[in-house]
C-alpha positions in Angstrom: 96.3 120.7 86.7 98.4 123.7 87.6 101.8 124.4 86.0 103.5 123.8 89.3 101.8 120.4 89.8 102.8 119.4 86.2 106.4 120.4 86.8 106.4 118.5 90.1 105.2 115.4 88.5 107.8 115.7 85.7 110.5 116.1 88.3 109.3 113.1 90.3 109.2 111.0 87.2 112.8 112.1 86.3 114.0 111.3 89.8 112.4 107.8 89.7 114.3 107.2 86.4 117.6 108.6 87.6 117.6 106.5 90.8 116.2 103.3 89.3 118.6 100.4 89.6 120.4 99.8 86.3 121.6 96.4 85.0 125.3 96.8 85.4 125.8 93.7 83.3 124.7 95.6 80.2 127.6 98.0 80.4 131.2 97.2 79.5 133.9 99.8 78.7 136.9 99.2 76.4 139.7 101.4 75.3 140.1 101.7 71.5 143.1 99.4 71.1 141.3 96.6 73.0 138.1 97.2 71.1 140.0 96.7 67.8 141.7 93.6 69.0 138.4 92.1 70.1 136.9 92.8 66.7 139.9 91.1 65.1 139.5 88.1 67.4 135.8 87.8 66.5 136.5 88.1 62.8 139.4 85.6 62.8 138.9 83.1 65.6 135.4 83.0 66.8 133.6 80.4 64.7 130.4 79.5 66.6 127.7 81.1 68.5 128.8 79.3 71.6 132.3 80.7 71.2 130.9 84.2 70.9 128.7 83.7 74.1 131.8 82.4 76.0 133.8 85.4 74.8 131.1 87.7 76.1 131.0 85.8 79.5 134.8 86.3 79.8 134.4 90.0 79.1 131.5 90.4 81.6 133.6 88.6 84.2 136.1 91.5 84.0 133.6 94.4 83.7 134.0 95.4 87.4 137.6 96.4 86.7 136.5 99.6 85.0 137.7 100.4 81.5 139.2 97.3 80.0 142.5 97.8 78.2 145.1 95.7 76.4 146.2 94.5 79.8 143.0 92.5 79.9 143.3 91.0 76.4 145.1 87.8 77.4 142.3 87.1 80.0 139.7 87.6 77.4 141.2 85.9 74.3 143.6 83.2 75.6 141.0 80.4 75.3 140.3 81.3 71.6 143.7 81.8 70.2 145.7 78.7 69.4 148.8 80.9 69.2 148.4 82.1 72.8 147.4 78.9 74.6 148.9 76.2 72.4 145.4 74.7 71.9 142.2 75.5 70.3 139.0 76.0 72.4 137.6 72.6 71.5 140.7 70.9 72.8 140.5 72.9 76.0 136.9 71.8 76.7 137.4 68.1 75.6 137.8 66.8 79.2 134.5 68.7 80.2 132.8 67.1 77.3 134.0 63.6 78.2 132.9 64.1 81.8 129.4 65.2 80.6 129.1 62.2 78.3 130.0 59.9 81.2 127.4 61.5 83.4 124.8 61.2 80.7 125.6 57.5 80.2 126.8 58.0 76.6 
């Protein structure tokens, strides 16, 4: 294989990688103040894996806004902070739980 052919193959491989579709859901950007507040929220208020997954879903729902800032904190954290919403997450989801129990015949 000639040097030119080898270089051409390397360039083609690099081009395929550069233009391959990326999973945008795997990328979220925070500014530093929001990142610190999210860490505090996780340390203080997130108690279960389900709460953590719900938090991530809330963050992912905002990812298309670009870099998330403290302006987005209330949208991310309001369901998890009793101080902000006046109720704990389990209280907020209680009607959903009751509805599911009825549907399941429990």
